[in-house]
GURO-104093 format. One record per residue: x, y, z of N, C-alpha, C in turn; residue in three letters; residue number from 1; chain. Coordinates in Angstrom, 1 decimal. Atoms other than C-alpha are relative to their C-alpha. Layout:
@n_X=X	n_Y=Y	n_Z=Z	ca_X=X	ca_Y=Y	ca_Z=Z	c_X=X	c_Y=Y	c_Z=Z	code=ALA	pos=NUM	unit=A
...
END
This chain:
@n_X=-0.4	n_Y=-0.3	n_Z=1.5	ca_X=33.2	ca_Y=124.8	ca_Z=48.5	c_X=0.5	c_Y=-1.6	c_Z=-0.2	code=MET	pos=1	unit=A
@n_X=-0.4	n_Y=1.4	n_Z=0.6	ca_X=33.2	ca_Y=121.2	ca_Z=47.0	c_X=1.0	c_Y=0.1	c_Z=-1.3	code=ALA	pos=2	unit=A
@n_X=-1.0	n_Y=0.1	n_Z=1.1	ca_X=36.1	ca_Y=120.3	ca_Z=44.6	c_X=-0.3	c_Y=-1.6	c_Z=-0.5	code=PHE	pos=3	unit=A
@n_X=0.5	n_Y=1.1	n_Z=0.8	ca_X=35.4	ca_Y=117.7	ca_Z=42.1	c_X=1.0	c_Y=-0.4	c_Z=-1.4	code=GLN	pos=4	unit=A
@n_X=-0.9	n_Y=0.3	n_Z=1.1	ca_X=37.9	ca_Y=116.1	ca_Z=39.3	c_X=-0.5	c_Y=-1.0	c_Z=-0.5	code=LEU	pos=5	unit=A
@n_X=0.5	n_Y=0.9	n_Z=0.9	ca_X=36.7	ca_Y=114.3	ca_Z=36.2	c_X=-1.4	c_Y=0.1	c_Z=0.4	code=GLY	pos=6	unit=A
@n_X=1.2	n_Y=0.1	n_Z=0.3	ca_X=33.2	ca_Y=113.0	ca_Z=35.8	c_X=-0.5	c_Y=-0.2	c_Z=1.4	code=GLU	pos=7	unit=A
@n_X=0.6	n_Y=0.4	n_Z=-1.4	ca_X=30.6	ca_Y=112.4	ca_Z=38.6	c_X=-0.4	c_Y=-1.1	c_Z=-0.5	code=ASP	pos=8	unit=A
@n_X=0.3	n_Y=1.1	n_Z=0.2	ca_X=30.6	ca_Y=108.7	ca_Z=38.1	c_X=-0.2	c_Y=-0.9	c_Z=1.2	code=ASN	pos=9	unit=A
@n_X=0.2	n_Y=1.1	n_Z=-1.2	ca_X=29.4	ca_Y=106.6	ca_Z=41.3	c_X=0.2	c_Y=-1.3	c_Z=-0.2	code=ASP	pos=10	unit=A
@n_X=0.3	n_Y=1.7	n_Z=-0.1	ca_X=29.3	ca_Y=103.4	ca_Z=39.7	c_X=1.2	c_Y=-0.7	c_Z=0.1	code=ALA	pos=11	unit=A
@n_X=-1.2	n_Y=0.6	n_Z=-0.7	ca_X=33.0	ca_Y=102.4	ca_Z=40.2	c_X=0.4	c_Y=-0.5	c_Z=-1.5	code=GLY	pos=12	unit=A
@n_X=-0.5	n_Y=0.8	n_Z=1.0	ca_X=35.0	ca_Y=100.1	ca_Z=38.1	c_X=-0.8	c_Y=-1.3	c_Z=-0.2	code=MET	pos=13	unit=A
@n_X=1.0	n_Y=1.1	n_Z=-0.1	ca_X=32.9	ca_Y=97.8	ca_Z=36.4	c_X=1.1	c_Y=-1.6	c_Z=-0.9	code=ASN	pos=14	unit=A
@n_X=-0.8	n_Y=0.8	n_Z=0.4	ca_X=35.9	ca_Y=95.7	ca_Z=34.5	c_X=1.5	c_Y=-0.1	c_Z=0.3	code=GLU	pos=15	unit=A
@n_X=-1.2	n_Y=0.0	n_Z=-0.3	ca_X=39.3	ca_Y=94.7	ca_Z=35.2	c_X=1.0	c_Y=0.3	c_Z=-1.1	code=MET	pos=16	unit=A
@n_X=-0.8	n_Y=-0.7	n_Z=0.9	ca_X=42.1	ca_Y=96.4	ca_Z=33.2	c_X=1.3	c_Y=-1.4	c_Z=0.0	code=ASN	pos=17	unit=A
@n_X=-0.8	n_Y=1.3	n_Z=-0.2	ca_X=44.4	ca_Y=93.2	ca_Z=31.9	c_X=1.1	c_Y=0.4	c_Z=-0.8	code=LEU	pos=18	unit=A
@n_X=-1.4	n_Y=-0.5	n_Z=0.4	ca_X=47.0	ca_Y=95.1	ca_Z=30.0	c_X=0.9	c_Y=0.0	c_Z=0.7	code=ILE	pos=19	unit=A
@n_X=-1.4	n_Y=0.1	n_Z=-0.7	ca_X=49.5	ca_Y=95.4	ca_Z=33.0	c_X=0.4	c_Y=-1.5	c_Z=0.2	code=PRO	pos=20	unit=A
@n_X=-0.3	n_Y=1.6	n_Z=0.0	ca_X=48.9	ca_Y=91.6	ca_Z=33.3	c_X=0.6	c_Y=-0.7	c_Z=-1.1	code=LEU	pos=21	unit=A
@n_X=-0.3	n_Y=0.2	n_Z=1.2	ca_X=49.5	ca_Y=91.1	ca_Z=29.7	c_X=1.5	c_Y=0.2	c_Z=-0.2	code=ILE	pos=22	unit=A
@n_X=-1.5	n_Y=-0.7	n_Z=0.1	ca_X=52.7	ca_Y=93.2	ca_Z=29.8	c_X=1.1	c_Y=-0.9	c_Z=1.0	code=ASP	pos=23	unit=A
@n_X=-0.7	n_Y=1.0	n_Z=-1.0	ca_X=53.9	ca_Y=91.3	ca_Z=32.9	c_X=0.6	c_Y=-1.6	c_Z=-0.5	code=ILE	pos=24	unit=A
@n_X=0.1	n_Y=1.5	n_Z=0.5	ca_X=53.4	ca_Y=87.7	ca_Z=31.2	c_X=1.0	c_Y=0.3	c_Z=-1.2	code=MET	pos=25	unit=A
@n_X=-0.9	n_Y=-0.2	n_Z=1.2	ca_X=55.2	ca_Y=89.0	ca_Z=27.9	c_X=1.8	c_Y=0.1	c_Z=0.4	code=LEU	pos=26	unit=A
@n_X=-1.4	n_Y=0.0	n_Z=-0.5	ca_X=58.3	ca_Y=89.9	ca_Z=29.8	c_X=0.4	c_Y=-1.2	c_Z=0.6	code=VAL	pos=27	unit=A
@n_X=-0.4	n_Y=1.4	n_Z=-0.6	ca_X=58.3	ca_Y=86.7	ca_Z=31.9	c_X=0.3	c_Y=-1.0	c_Z=-0.9	code=LEU	pos=28	unit=A
@n_X=-0.4	n_Y=1.0	n_Z=1.4	ca_X=58.1	ca_Y=84.8	ca_Z=28.5	c_X=1.3	c_Y=0.1	c_Z=-0.6	code=MET	pos=29	unit=A
@n_X=-1.3	n_Y=-0.4	n_Z=0.7	ca_X=61.2	ca_Y=86.8	ca_Z=27.0	c_X=1.0	c_Y=-0.8	c_Z=1.2	code=ILE	pos=30	unit=A
@n_X=-1.3	n_Y=0.5	n_Z=-1.1	ca_X=63.2	ca_Y=86.1	ca_Z=30.5	c_X=0.0	c_Y=-1.6	c_Z=-0.1	code=ILE	pos=31	unit=A
@n_X=-0.2	n_Y=1.4	n_Z=-0.1	ca_X=62.4	ca_Y=82.4	ca_Z=30.3	c_X=0.4	c_Y=-0.5	c_Z=-1.2	code=PHE	pos=32	unit=A
@n_X=-0.7	n_Y=0.3	n_Z=1.0	ca_X=63.4	ca_Y=82.1	ca_Z=26.8	c_X=1.1	c_Y=0.0	c_Z=-0.2	code=LEU	pos=33	unit=A
@n_X=-1.3	n_Y=-0.3	n_Z=-0.3	ca_X=66.5	ca_Y=83.8	ca_Z=27.2	c_X=1.1	c_Y=-1.2	c_Z=0.8	code=VAL	pos=34	unit=A
@n_X=-0.4	n_Y=0.7	n_Z=-1.1	ca_X=67.2	ca_Y=81.7	ca_Z=30.3	c_X=0.1	c_Y=-1.5	c_Z=-0.5	code=THR	pos=35	unit=A
@n_X=0.4	n_Y=1.2	n_Z=0.3	ca_X=66.2	ca_Y=78.6	ca_Z=28.6	c_X=1.3	c_Y=-0.4	c_Z=-1.1	code=ALA	pos=36	unit=A
@n_X=-1.2	n_Y=-0.2	n_Z=0.9	ca_X=69.0	ca_Y=79.4	ca_Z=25.6	c_X=1.5	c_Y=0.0	c_Z=0.7	code=THR	pos=37	unit=A
@n_X=-1.3	n_Y=-0.2	n_Z=-0.4	ca_X=71.6	ca_Y=80.1	ca_Z=27.8	c_X=0.5	c_Y=-1.1	c_Z=0.9	code=VAL	pos=38	unit=A
@n_X=-0.3	n_Y=0.9	n_Z=-1.2	ca_X=71.2	ca_Y=77.5	ca_Z=30.5	c_X=0.2	c_Y=-1.4	c_Z=-0.7	code=ALA	pos=39	unit=A
@n_X=-0.3	n_Y=1.3	n_Z=0.6	ca_X=71.4	ca_Y=74.7	ca_Z=27.7	c_X=1.0	c_Y=0.2	c_Z=-1.4	code=ASN	pos=40	unit=A
@n_X=-0.6	n_Y=-0.4	n_Z=1.3	ca_X=74.3	ca_Y=75.8	ca_Z=25.3	c_X=0.6	c_Y=-1.4	c_Z=-0.9	code=PRO	pos=41	unit=A
@n_X=-0.7	n_Y=0.8	n_Z=0.8	ca_X=75.5	ca_Y=73.6	ca_Z=22.6	c_X=1.4	c_Y=-0.1	c_Z=0.1	code=SER	pos=42	unit=A
@n_X=-1.6	n_Y=0.0	n_Z=0.0	ca_X=79.0	ca_Y=72.5	ca_Z=23.1	c_X=0.6	c_Y=-0.9	c_Z=-1.1	code=ILE	pos=43	unit=A
@n_X=-0.6	n_Y=0.9	n_Z=1.2	ca_X=80.9	ca_Y=71.1	ca_Z=20.2	c_X=0.7	c_Y=-0.9	c_Z=0.2	code=PRO	pos=44	unit=A
@n_X=-0.4	n_Y=1.3	n_Z=-0.6	ca_X=82.1	ca_Y=67.9	ca_Z=20.9	c_X=1.0	c_Y=-0.7	c_Z=-1.2	code=LEU	pos=45	unit=A
@n_X=-0.8	n_Y=0.7	n_Z=1.2	ca_X=85.0	ca_Y=65.6	ca_Z=18.7	c_X=-0.2	c_Y=-1.5	c_Z=0.7	code=THR	pos=46	unit=A
@n_X=-0.1	n_Y=1.2	n_Z=-0.5	ca_X=84.0	ca_Y=62.1	ca_Z=19.5	c_X=1.0	c_Y=-0.9	c_Z=-0.4	code=LEU	pos=47	unit=A
@n_X=-0.7	n_Y=0.7	n_Z=0.6	ca_X=86.1	ca_Y=59.5	ca_Z=19.5	c_X=-0.2	c_Y=-1.4	c_Z=-0.8	code=PRO	pos=48	unit=A
@n_X=0.3	n_Y=1.2	n_Z=1.1	ca_X=86.5	ca_Y=56.7	ca_Z=16.7	c_X=0.8	c_Y=-1.2	c_Z=0.5	code=LYS	pos=49	unit=A
@n_X=-0.6	n_Y=1.3	n_Z=-0.5	ca_X=87.0	ca_Y=53.2	ca_Z=17.6	c_X=-0.1	c_Y=-1.2	c_Z=-1.4	code=THR	pos=50	unit=A
@n_X=-0.2	n_Y=1.1	n_Z=1.0	ca_X=87.8	ca_Y=49.9	ca_Z=15.4	c_X=-0.9	c_Y=-0.9	c_Z=0.4	code=THR	pos=51	unit=A
@n_X=1.1	n_Y=0.9	n_Z=-0.5	ca_X=85.2	ca_Y=47.9	ca_Z=17.3	c_X=-0.9	c_Y=-0.5	c_Z=-1.2	code=ALA	pos=52	unit=A
@n_X=1.1	n_Y=0.6	n_Z=1.0	ca_X=83.2	ca_Y=45.4	ca_Z=14.9	c_X=-0.8	c_Y=-1.0	c_Z=0.7	code=GLU	pos=53	unit=A
@n_X=1.2	n_Y=0.9	n_Z=-0.4	ca_X=80.2	ca_Y=43.5	ca_Z=15.3	c_X=0.7	c_Y=-1.6	c_Z=-0.1	code=ILE	pos=54	unit=A
@n_X=-0.6	n_Y=1.1	n_Z=0.3	ca_X=81.8	ca_Y=40.0	ca_Z=15.7	c_X=-0.9	c_Y=-1.2	c_Z=-0.3	code=THR	pos=55	unit=A
@n_X=0.8	n_Y=1.0	n_Z=0.1	ca_X=78.7	ca_Y=37.8	ca_Z=15.7	c_X=-1.5	c_Y=0.8	c_Z=-0.6	code=THR	pos=56	unit=A
@n_X=1.1	n_Y=-0.6	n_Z=0.7	ca_X=75.8	ca_Y=38.4	ca_Z=13.2	c_X=-1.4	c_Y=-0.1	c_Z=0.9	code=PRO	pos=57	unit=A
@n_X=1.3	n_Y=0.2	n_Z=-0.6	ca_X=72.2	ca_Y=38.7	ca_Z=14.8	c_X=-0.6	c_Y=-1.4	c_Z=-0.2	code=PRO	pos=58	unit=A
@n_X=0.7	n_Y=1.3	n_Z=0.3	ca_X=70.4	ca_Y=35.4	ca_Z=15.4	c_X=-1.3	c_Y=-0.1	c_Z=-1.1	code=PRO	pos=59	unit=A
@n_X=1.0	n_Y=-0.1	n_Z=1.0	ca_X=68.1	ca_Y=34.2	ca_Z=12.7	c_X=-1.3	c_Y=-0.2	c_Z=0.9	code=LYS	pos=60	unit=A
@n_X=1.0	n_Y=0.3	n_Z=-0.3	ca_X=64.5	ca_Y=34.0	ca_Z=13.4	c_X=-0.8	c_Y=-0.8	c_Z=-0.4	code=ALA	pos=61	unit=A
@n_X=1.3	n_Y=1.0	n_Z=0.3	ca_X=61.8	ca_Y=31.3	ca_Z=13.6	c_X=-1.2	c_Y=0.5	c_Z=0.4	code=ILE	pos=62	unit=A
@n_X=1.6	n_Y=-0.2	n_Z=0.1	ca_X=58.1	ca_Y=31.9	ca_Z=13.0	c_X=-0.6	c_Y=-1.2	c_Z=0.5	code=THR	pos=63	unit=A
@n_X=0.8	n_Y=1.1	n_Z=-0.5	ca_X=56.2	ca_Y=29.4	ca_Z=14.9	c_X=-1.5	c_Y=0.7	c_Z=0.2	code=VAL	pos=64	unit=A
@n_X=1.3	n_Y=-0.1	n_Z=-0.1	ca_X=52.3	ca_Y=30.0	ca_Z=14.4	c_X=-1.0	c_Y=-0.9	c_Z=0.6	code=SER	pos=65	unit=A
@n_X=1.0	n_Y=0.8	n_Z=-0.4	ca_X=49.4	ca_Y=28.5	ca_Z=16.2	c_X=-1.6	c_Y=0.9	c_Z=-0.3	code=ILE	pos=66	unit=A
@n_X=1.2	n_Y=-0.6	n_Z=0.6	ca_X=45.9	ca_Y=29.2	ca_Z=14.5	c_X=-1.2	c_Y=-0.7	c_Z=1.1	code=ASN	pos=67	unit=A
@n_X=1.6	n_Y=0.5	n_Z=-1.0	ca_X=42.4	ca_Y=28.7	ca_Z=16.4	c_X=-0.4	c_Y=-1.3	c_Z=0.3	code=ALA	pos=68	unit=A
@n_X=0.1	n_Y=1.6	n_Z=-0.3	ca_X=42.2	ca_Y=25.1	ca_Z=15.7	c_X=0.8	c_Y=-0.7	c_Z=0.5	code=LYS	pos=69	unit=A
@n_X=-1.2	n_Y=0.8	n_Z=-0.7	ca_X=45.4	ca_Y=24.2	ca_Z=17.3	c_X=1.1	c_Y=-0.3	c_Z=-1.1	code=GLY	pos=70	unit=A
@n_X=-0.9	n_Y=0.5	n_Z=1.1	ca_X=47.3	ca_Y=23.7	ca_Z=13.9	c_X=1.2	c_Y=0.9	c_Z=0.3	code=GLU	pos=71	unit=A
@n_X=-0.9	n_Y=-0.8	n_Z=-0.2	ca_X=51.0	ca_Y=24.8	ca_Z=14.4	c_X=0.7	c_Y=0.2	c_Z=-1.2	code=ILE	pos=72	unit=A
@n_X=-0.9	n_Y=0.0	n_Z=1.1	ca_X=53.2	ca_Y=26.1	ca_Z=11.7	c_X=1.3	c_Y=0.5	c_Z=0.2	code=ALA	pos=73	unit=A
@n_X=-1.6	n_Y=-0.2	n_Z=0.2	ca_X=57.0	ca_Y=26.2	ca_Z=11.3	c_X=0.3	c_Y=0.8	c_Z=-1.1	code=TRP	pos=74	unit=A
@n_X=-0.2	n_Y=-1.0	n_Z=1.3	ca_X=57.6	ca_Y=29.3	ca_Z=8.9	c_X=-1.0	c_Y=-0.4	c_Z=-1.0	code=ASN	pos=75	unit=A
@n_X=0.8	n_Y=-0.1	n_Z=1.1	ca_X=54.6	ca_Y=29.0	ca_Z=7.3	c_X=-0.4	c_Y=-1.5	c_Z=-0.5	code=ASP	pos=76	unit=A
@n_X=0.3	n_Y=1.3	n_Z=0.2	ca_X=54.5	ca_Y=25.2	ca_Z=7.1	c_X=-0.6	c_Y=-0.8	c_Z=1.0	code=GLN	pos=77	unit=A
@n_X=0.8	n_Y=1.0	n_Z=-1.0	ca_X=52.0	ca_Y=23.0	ca_Z=9.0	c_X=0.8	c_Y=-1.1	c_Z=0.4	code=VAL	pos=78	unit=A
@n_X=-0.7	n_Y=1.4	n_Z=-0.7	ca_X=53.9	ca_Y=20.5	ca_Z=11.4	c_X=-1.0	c_Y=-0.1	c_Z=1.3	code=VAL	pos=79	unit=A
@n_X=0.5	n_Y=0.9	n_Z=-1.2	ca_X=52.8	ca_Y=18.3	ca_Z=14.2	c_X=1.0	c_Y=0.4	c_Z=1.0	code=THR	pos=80	unit=A
@n_X=-1.1	n_Y=0.0	n_Z=-1.4	ca_X=54.2	ca_Y=18.8	ca_Z=17.9	c_X=1.1	c_Y=-0.7	c_Z=-0.1	code=LEU	pos=81	unit=A
@n_X=-1.2	n_Y=0.8	n_Z=0.0	ca_X=56.4	ca_Y=16.0	ca_Z=17.6	c_X=1.3	c_Y=0.5	c_Z=-1.3	code=ASP	pos=82	unit=A
@n_X=-0.6	n_Y=-0.6	n_Z=0.8	ca_X=57.8	ca_Y=17.5	ca_Z=14.5	c_X=0.5	c_Y=1.4	c_Z=0.2	code=ASP	pos=83	unit=A
@n_X=-0.5	n_Y=-1.3	n_Z=-0.5	ca_X=58.1	ca_Y=20.6	ca_Z=16.0	c_X=1.0	c_Y=0.0	c_Z=1.1	code=LEU	pos=84	unit=A
@n_X=-1.0	n_Y=0.2	n_Z=-1.1	ca_X=60.0	ca_Y=19.3	ca_Z=19.0	c_X=1.4	c_Y=-0.5	c_Z=-0.8	code=ALA	pos=85	unit=A
@n_X=-1.3	n_Y=0.3	n_Z=0.9	ca_X=62.6	ca_Y=17.6	ca_Z=16.3	c_X=0.5	c_Y=1.0	c_Z=-0.6	code=ARG	pos=86	unit=A
@n_X=-0.6	n_Y=-1.3	n_Z=0.7	ca_X=63.1	ca_Y=20.8	ca_Z=14.6	c_X=0.6	c_Y=0.9	c_Z=1.2	code=ARG	pos=87	unit=A
@n_X=-0.4	n_Y=-0.9	n_Z=-0.9	ca_X=63.5	ca_Y=22.7	ca_Z=17.7	c_X=1.5	c_Y=-0.7	c_Z=0.7	code=PHE	pos=88	unit=A
@n_X=-1.6	n_Y=1.0	n_Z=-0.3	ca_X=66.5	ca_Y=19.8	ca_Z=18.8	c_X=0.9	c_Y=0.4	c_Z=-0.9	code=GLN	pos=89	unit=A
@n_X=-0.9	n_Y=-0.3	n_Z=0.7	ca_X=68.0	ca_Y=20.5	ca_Z=15.7	c_X=0.5	c_Y=1.6	c_Z=0.0	code=GLU	pos=90	unit=A
@n_X=-0.1	n_Y=-1.5	n_Z=0.0	ca_X=67.9	ca_Y=24.3	ca_Z=16.0	c_X=0.7	c_Y=0.3	c_Z=1.2	code=GLU	pos=91	unit=A
@n_X=-0.4	n_Y=0.0	n_Z=-1.1	ca_X=69.1	ca_Y=23.8	ca_Z=19.5	c_X=1.5	c_Y=-0.3	c_Z=0.0	code=GLY	pos=92	unit=A
@n_X=-1.1	n_Y=0.8	n_Z=-0.2	ca_X=72.2	ca_Y=22.0	ca_Z=18.8	c_X=0.9	c_Y=1.0	c_Z=-1.1	code=LYS	pos=93	unit=A
@n_X=-1.0	n_Y=-1.0	n_Z=0.9	ca_X=73.5	ca_Y=25.0	ca_Z=16.4	c_X=0.4	c_Y=0.7	c_Z=1.1	code=ALA	pos=94	unit=A
@n_X=-0.8	n_Y=-0.8	n_Z=-0.9	ca_X=76.3	ca_Y=27.2	ca_Z=17.6	c_X=-0.8	c_Y=1.3	c_Z=0.5	code=ASP	pos=95	unit=A
@n_X=0.6	n_Y=-1.0	n_Z=-0.3	ca_X=74.0	ca_Y=30.2	ca_Z=17.3	c_X=-1.5	c_Y=-0.1	c_Z=0.2	code=GLN	pos=96	unit=A
@n_X=1.3	n_Y=0.3	n_Z=-0.4	ca_X=70.6	ca_Y=29.8	ca_Z=18.8	c_X=-1.0	c_Y=0.8	c_Z=-0.6	code=LYS	pos=97	unit=A
@n_X=1.1	n_Y=-1.0	n_Z=0.7	ca_X=67.6	ca_Y=31.4	ca_Z=16.6	c_X=-1.0	c_Y=0.7	c_Z=1.1	code=PRO	pos=98	unit=A
@n_X=1.0	n_Y=-0.6	n_Z=-0.8	ca_X=65.1	ca_Y=33.5	ca_Z=18.3	c_X=-1.2	c_Y=-0.6	c_Z=-0.7	code=THR	pos=99	unit=A
@n_X=1.5	n_Y=0.5	n_Z=0.7	ca_X=61.3	ca_Y=32.1	ca_Z=18.0	c_X=-0.6	c_Y=1.1	c_Z=0.4	code=ILE	pos=100	unit=A
@n_X=1.3	n_Y=-1.0	n_Z=-0.2	ca_X=58.6	ca_Y=34.4	ca_Z=17.1	c_X=-1.3	c_Y=-0.7	c_Z=0.1	code=GLN	pos=101	unit=A
@n_X=1.0	n_Y=0.9	n_Z=-0.2	ca_X=55.7	ca_Y=32.9	ca_Z=18.4	c_X=-1.4	c_Y=1.2	c_Z=-0.3	code=LEU	pos=102	unit=A
@n_X=1.2	n_Y=-1.3	n_Z=0.4	ca_X=52.2	ca_Y=34.3	ca_Z=16.9	c_X=-0.9	c_Y=-1.0	c_Z=0.2	code=ARG	pos=103	unit=A
@n_X=1.0	n_Y=0.7	n_Z=-0.6	ca_X=49.3	ca_Y=32.7	ca_Z=18.4	c_X=-1.3	c_Y=0.8	c_Z=-0.3	code=ALA	pos=104	unit=A
@n_X=1.4	n_Y=-0.9	n_Z=0.0	ca_X=45.6	ca_Y=33.4	ca_Z=17.7	c_X=-0.7	c_Y=0.1	c_Z=1.1	code=ASP	pos=105	unit=A
@n_X=0.6	n_Y=0.0	n_Z=-1.6	ca_X=43.5	ca_Y=34.9	ca_Z=20.5	c_X=-0.9	c_Y=-1.0	c_Z=0.3	code=LYS	pos=106	unit=A
@n_X=0.7	n_Y=1.1	n_Z=-0.4	ca_X=41.3	ca_Y=31.9	ca_Z=20.1	c_X=0.4	c_Y=-1.1	c_Z=0.0	code=GLU	pos=107	unit=A
@n_X=-0.9	n_Y=1.2	n_Z=-0.4	ca_X=44.1	ca_Y=29.3	ca_Z=20.4	c_X=-0.2	c_Y=-0.3	c_Z=1.5	code=SER	pos=108	unit=A
@n_X=0.0	n_Y=0.9	n_Z=-1.4	ca_X=44.1	ca_Y=27.1	ca_Z=23.4	c_X=1.5	c_Y=0.4	c_Z=0.3	code=ARG	pos=109	unit=A
@n_X=-1.2	n_Y=-0.4	n_Z=-1.0	ca_X=46.6	ca_Y=28.1	ca_Z=26.3	c_X=1.0	c_Y=-1.3	c_Z=-0.3	code=TYR	pos=110	unit=A
@n_X=-0.4	n_Y=1.1	n_Z=0.1	ca_X=47.6	ca_Y=24.3	ca_Z=26.3	c_X=1.0	c_Y=-0.3	c_Z=-1.2	code=ASP	pos=111	unit=A
@n_X=-0.7	n_Y=0.5	n_Z=1.1	ca_X=48.8	ca_Y=24.1	ca_Z=22.7	c_X=1.4	c_Y=1.2	c_Z=0.2	code=THR	pos=112	unit=A
@n_X=-0.9	n_Y=-0.8	n_Z=-0.1	ca_X=50.8	ca_Y=27.5	ca_Z=23.4	c_X=0.9	c_Y=-0.5	c_Z=1.2	code=VAL	pos=113	unit=A
@n_X=-0.9	n_Y=0.4	n_Z=-1.1	ca_X=52.2	ca_Y=26.2	ca_Z=26.6	c_X=1.1	c_Y=-1.3	c_Z=-0.4	code=ALA	pos=114	unit=A
@n_X=-0.6	n_Y=1.2	n_Z=0.6	ca_X=53.2	ca_Y=22.9	ca_Z=24.7	c_X=1.1	c_Y=0.5	c_Z=-0.8	code=GLN	pos=115	unit=A
@n_X=-0.7	n_Y=-0.3	n_Z=1.1	ca_X=55.2	ca_Y=24.7	ca_Z=21.8	c_X=1.1	c_Y=0.8	c_Z=1.3	code=VAL	pos=116	unit=A
@n_X=-0.9	n_Y=-0.7	n_Z=-1.1	ca_X=57.0	ca_Y=26.8	ca_Z=24.9	c_X=0.9	c_Y=-1.1	c_Z=0.7	code=MET	pos=117	unit=A
@n_X=-0.9	n_Y=1.4	n_Z=-0.9	ca_X=58.0	ca_Y=23.5	ca_Z=26.7	c_X=0.8	c_Y=-0.4	c_Z=-1.0	code=SER	pos=118	unit=A
@n_X=-1.0	n_Y=0.6	n_Z=0.7	ca_X=59.4	ca_Y=22.0	ca_Z=23.7	c_X=1.3	c_Y=0.9	c_Z=-0.5	code=ARG	pos=119	unit=A
@n_X=-1.2	n_Y=-1.3	n_Z=0.5	ca_X=61.5	ca_Y=25.3	ca_Z=22.9	c_X=0.8	c_Y=-0.1	c_Z=1.0	code=ALA	pos=120	unit=A
@n_X=-0.7	n_Y=-0.1	n_Z=-1.4	ca_X=62.6	ca_Y=25.2	ca_Z=26.6	c_X=1.0	c_Y=-1.1	c_Z=-0.1	code=SER	pos=121	unit=A
@n_X=-0.9	n_Y=1.4	n_Z=-0.2	ca_X=63.7	ca_Y=21.4	ca_Z=26.4	c_X=1.0	c_Y=0.4	c_Z=-1.0	code=GLU	pos=122	unit=A
@n_X=-1.1	n_Y=-0.3	n_Z=0.7	ca_X=65.7	ca_Y=22.2	ca_Z=23.4	c_X=1.1	c_Y=1.0	c_Z=0.0	code=ALA	pos=123	unit=A
@n_X=-1.0	n_Y=-1.1	n_Z=0.0	ca_X=67.5	ca_Y=25.1	ca_Z=24.7	c_X=-0.3	c_Y=1.3	c_Z=-0.6	code=GLY	pos=124	unit=A
@n_X=0.6	n_Y=-1.5	n_Z=0.6	ca_X=65.6	ca_Y=27.8	ca_Z=22.9	c_X=-0.6	c_Y=0.6	c_Z=0.7	code=LEU	pos=125	unit=A
@n_X=1.0	n_Y=-0.8	n_Z=-1.1	ca_X=64.6	ca_Y=30.4	ca_Z=25.5	c_X=-0.2	c_Y=1.3	c_Z=-0.6	code=GLY	pos=126	unit=A
@n_X=0.2	n_Y=-0.9	n_Z=0.5	ca_X=64.6	ca_Y=33.3	ca_Z=23.6	c_X=-1.1	c_Y=0.1	c_Z=-1.1	code=ASP	pos=127	unit=A
@n_X=1.3	n_Y=-0.1	n_Z=0.6	ca_X=60.8	ca_Y=33.6	ca_Z=22.6	c_X=-0.8	c_Y=1.4	c_Z=0.0	code=ILE	pos=128	unit=A
@n_X=0.7	n_Y=-1.4	n_Z=0.0	ca_X=59.1	ca_Y=36.6	ca_Z=21.6	c_X=-1.5	c_Y=-0.2	c_Z=-0.5	code=ALA	pos=129	unit=A
@n_X=1.7	n_Y=-0.1	n_Z=0.6	ca_X=55.2	ca_Y=37.0	ca_Z=21.1	c_X=-0.1	c_Y=1.0	c_Z=-0.7	code=PHE	pos=130	unit=A
@n_X=0.3	n_Y=-0.8	n_Z=1.1	ca_X=54.2	ca_Y=38.6	ca_Z=18.3	c_X=-1.7	c_Y=0.2	c_Z=-0.1	code=VAL	pos=131	unit=A
@n_X=1.3	n_Y=-0.4	n_Z=0.1	ca_X=51.0	ca_Y=40.8	ca_Z=18.4	c_X=-0.1	c_Y=1.2	c_Z=-0.9	code=SER	pos=132	unit=A
@n_X=0.2	n_Y=-1.3	n_Z=1.1	ca_X=49.2	ca_Y=43.4	ca_Z=16.2	c_X=-0.4	c_Y=0.9	c_Z=0.6	code=GLN	pos=133	unit=A
@n_X=0.3	n_Y=-1.0	n_Z=-0.6	ca_X=48.7	ca_Y=46.6	ca_Z=16.9	c_X=-1.5	c_Y=0.7	c_Z=-0.2	code=ASN	pos=134	unit=A
END
């Protein structure tokens, strides 16, 4: 005597049941969310107050531009290399040395850029920032 339960289906299982996997993932996500909030609690702090003040204002900035032709400009005023060196010497004698923002055209000669940097270094102005475009 043959005993049979259910339907006579010899094809077997054609697809995987994803519901238990989804249930496990949801439980794990809830555990991680609860753990993350407990692990990083916000602690109330009372930060100390100080009376410190900035004693020196930030240094002024001088813009030196070099175009593709090799012309040099000091804050939008075209100058020669000798005039630039003289101005660097004057600024180098100041108590607070300024920052030099060097803007050089991508087609300008490296020699001109090196000469400007050399003149600034000789005057004691070593804080040079290269300005580029994003």
